[in-house]
ChimeraX commands (.cxc) that place a marker at each C-alpha (Angstrom):
marker #1 position 123.91,104.43,52.51 radius 0.5
marker #1 position 127.16,105.73,53.87 radius 0.5
marker #1 position 130.22,103.62,54.11 radius 0.5
marker #1 position 129.94,103.61,58.00 radius 0.5
marker #1 position 126.38,102.28,57.91 radius 0.5
marker #1 position 127.38,99.67,55.43 radius 0.5
marker #1 position 130.01,98.27,57.83 radius 0.5
marker #1 position 127.53,98.14,60.67 radius 0.5
marker #1 position 125.01,96.13,58.68 radius 0.5
marker #1 position 127.77,93.83,57.29 radius 0.5
marker #1 position 128.97,92.81,60.81 radius 0.5
marker #1 position 125.66,92.90,62.51 radius 0.5
marker #1 position 124.61,89.58,61.05 radius 0.5
marker #1 position 127.54,87.56,62.44 radius 0.5
marker #1 position 125.81,86.40,65.63 radius 0.5
marker #1 position 122.75,85.41,63.50 radius 0.5
marker #1 position 125.02,83.48,61.16 radius 0.5
marker #1 position 126.63,81.71,64.14 radius 0.5
marker #1 position 123.18,80.67,65.43 radius 0.5
marker #1 position 122.10,79.37,62.09 radius 0.5
marker #1 position 125.34,77.37,61.76 radius 0.5
marker #1 position 124.78,75.82,65.16 radius 0.5
marker #1 position 121.23,74.85,64.25 radius 0.5
marker #1 position 122.20,73.51,60.78 radius 0.5
marker #1 position 125.13,71.53,62.03 radius 0.5
marker #1 position 123.12,70.24,64.98 radius 0.5
marker #1 position 120.33,69.00,62.85 radius 0.5
marker #1 position 122.93,67.37,60.44 radius 0.5
marker #1 position 124.65,65.66,63.44 radius 0.5
marker #1 position 121.34,64.21,64.68 radius 0.5
marker #1 position 120.61,62.76,61.35 radius 0.5
marker #1 position 124.16,61.50,60.83 radius 0.5
marker #1 position 124.32,59.89,64.17 radius 0.5
marker #1 position 121.09,58.03,63.63 radius 0.5
marker #1 position 121.94,56.95,60.11 radius 0.5
marker #1 position 125.34,55.63,61.25 radius 0.5
marker #1 position 123.67,53.90,64.18 radius 0.5
marker #1 position 121.12,52.30,61.90 radius 0.5
marker #1 position 123.64,51.28,59.26 radius 0.5
marker #1 position 125.93,49.77,61.89 radius 0.5
marker #1 position 123.14,47.90,63.49 radius 0.5
marker #1 position 122.30,46.19,60.21 radius 0.5
marker #1 position 125.85,44.72,59.78 radius 0.5
marker #1 position 126.44,41.01,60.02 radius 0.5
marker #1 position 128.63,41.49,63.06 radius 0.5
marker #1 position 125.55,42.78,65.03 radius 0.5
marker #1 position 123.15,40.30,63.66 radius 0.5
marker #1 position 122.02,39.08,67.06 radius 0.5
marker #1 position 121.08,42.67,68.07 radius 0.5
marker #1 position 119.54,43.40,64.70 radius 0.5
marker #1 position 117.09,40.53,65.09 radius 0.5
marker #1 position 115.58,41.83,68.31 radius 0.5
marker #1 position 111.86,42.10,67.70 radius 0.5
marker #1 position 110.26,45.55,68.20 radius 0.5
marker #1 position 106.56,46.06,67.20 radius 0.5
marker #1 position 106.66,42.68,65.36 radius 0.5
marker #1 position 109.66,43.44,63.18 radius 0.5
marker #1 position 113.42,43.34,63.65 radius 0.5
marker #1 position 114.93,46.46,65.12 radius 0.5
marker #1 position 117.36,46.68,62.11 radius 0.5
marker #1 position 114.45,47.04,59.74 radius 0.5
marker #1 position 112.61,49.47,61.97 radius 0.5
marker #1 position 115.62,51.68,62.38 radius 0.5
marker #1 position 116.35,51.74,58.69 radius 0.5
marker #1 position 112.66,52.58,57.98 radius 0.5
marker #1 position 112.72,55.35,60.56 radius 0.5
marker #1 position 115.44,57.20,58.68 radius 0.5
marker #1 position 112.86,58.63,56.28 radius 0.5
marker #1 position 110.34,60.05,58.86 radius 0.5
marker #1 position 113.35,61.38,60.86 radius 0.5
marker #1 position 114.64,63.29,57.82 radius 0.5
marker #1 position 111.19,64.68,57.28 radius 0.5
marker #1 position 110.90,65.87,60.91 radius 0.5
marker #1 position 114.41,67.45,60.74 radius 0.5
marker #1 position 113.50,69.21,57.44 radius 0.5
marker #1 position 110.37,70.61,59.12 radius 0.5
marker #1 position 112.42,71.85,62.05 radius 0.5
marker #1 position 114.91,73.38,59.67 radius 0.5
marker #1 position 112.14,75.20,57.73 radius 0.5
marker #1 position 110.58,76.38,61.06 radius 0.5
marker #1 position 113.89,77.77,62.28 radius 0.5
marker #1 position 114.37,79.69,59.12 radius 0.5
marker #1 position 117.12,77.65,57.52 radius 0.5
marker link #1:1,2 radius 0.2
marker link #1:2,3 radius 0.2
marker link #1:3,4 radius 0.2
marker link #1:4,5 radius 0.2
marker link #1:5,6 radius 0.2
marker link #1:6,7 radius 0.2
marker link #1:7,8 radius 0.2
marker link #1:8,9 radius 0.2
marker link #1:9,10 radius 0.2
marker link #1:10,11 radius 0.2
marker link #1:11,12 radius 0.2
marker link #1:12,13 radius 0.2
marker link #1:13,14 radius 0.2
marker link #1:14,15 radius 0.2
marker link #1:15,16 radius 0.2
marker link #1:16,17 radius 0.2
marker link #1:17,18 radius 0.2
marker link #1:18,19 radius 0.2
marker link #1:19,20 radius 0.2
marker link #1:20,21 radius 0.2
marker link #1:21,22 radius 0.2
marker link #1:22,23 radius 0.2
marker link #1:23,24 radius 0.2
marker link #1:24,25 radius 0.2
marker link #1:25,26 radius 0.2
marker link #1:26,27 radius 0.2
marker link #1:27,28 radius 0.2
marker link #1:28,29 radius 0.2
marker link #1:29,30 radius 0.2
marker link #1:30,31 radius 0.2
marker link #1:31,32 radius 0.2
marker link #1:32,33 radius 0.2
marker link #1:33,34 radius 0.2
marker link #1:34,35 radius 0.2
marker link #1:35,36 radius 0.2
marker link #1:36,37 radius 0.2
marker link #1:37,38 radius 0.2
marker link #1:38,39 radius 0.2
marker link #1:39,40 radius 0.2
marker link #1:40,41 radius 0.2
marker link #1:41,42 radius 0.2
marker link #1:42,43 radius 0.2
marker link #1:43,44 radius 0.2
marker link #1:44,45 radius 0.2
marker link #1:45,46 radius 0.2
marker link #1:46,47 radius 0.2
marker link #1:47,48 radius 0.2
marker link #1:48,49 radius 0.2
marker link #1:49,50 radius 0.2
marker link #1:50,51 radius 0.2
marker link #1:51,52 radius 0.2
marker link #1:52,53 radius 0.2
marker link #1:53,54 radius 0.2
marker link #1:54,55 radius 0.2
marker link #1:55,56 radius 0.2
marker link #1:56,57 radius 0.2
marker link #1:57,58 radius 0.2
marker link #1:58,59 radius 0.2
marker link #1:59,60 radius 0.2
marker link #1:60,61 radius 0.2
marker link #1:61,62 radius 0.2
marker link #1:62,63 radius 0.2
marker link #1:63,64 radius 0.2
marker link #1:64,65 radius 0.2
marker link #1:65,66 radius 0.2
marker link #1:66,67 radius 0.2
marker link #1:67,68 radius 0.2
marker link #1:68,69 radius 0.2
marker link #1:69,70 radius 0.2
marker link #1:70,71 radius 0.2
marker link #1:71,72 radius 0.2
marker link #1:72,73 radius 0.2
marker link #1:73,74 radius 0.2
marker link #1:74,75 radius 0.2
marker link #1:75,76 radius 0.2
marker link #1:76,77 radius 0.2
marker link #1:77,78 radius 0.2
marker link #1:78,79 radius 0.2
marker link #1:79,80 radius 0.2
marker link #1:80,81 radius 0.2
marker link #1:81,82 radius 0.2
marker link #1:82,83 radius 0.2
view
């Protein structure tokens, strides 16, 4: 491999790296936003909102339990996109 070809392959992957960074940080932001929403909802200050019943359980409990399936879904999306 010549020096010129090596430079072409080295810089040819920058758009691909940018695309991967957007996907990775986007998935992280989705999880982070949901986690912060769930944690904030379960504070004593928002107790009245946290006790709203949804599917027979308080929304605070439901949102904190949904963190785990959401993380699994985001991991599956990450593997499908190629990480």
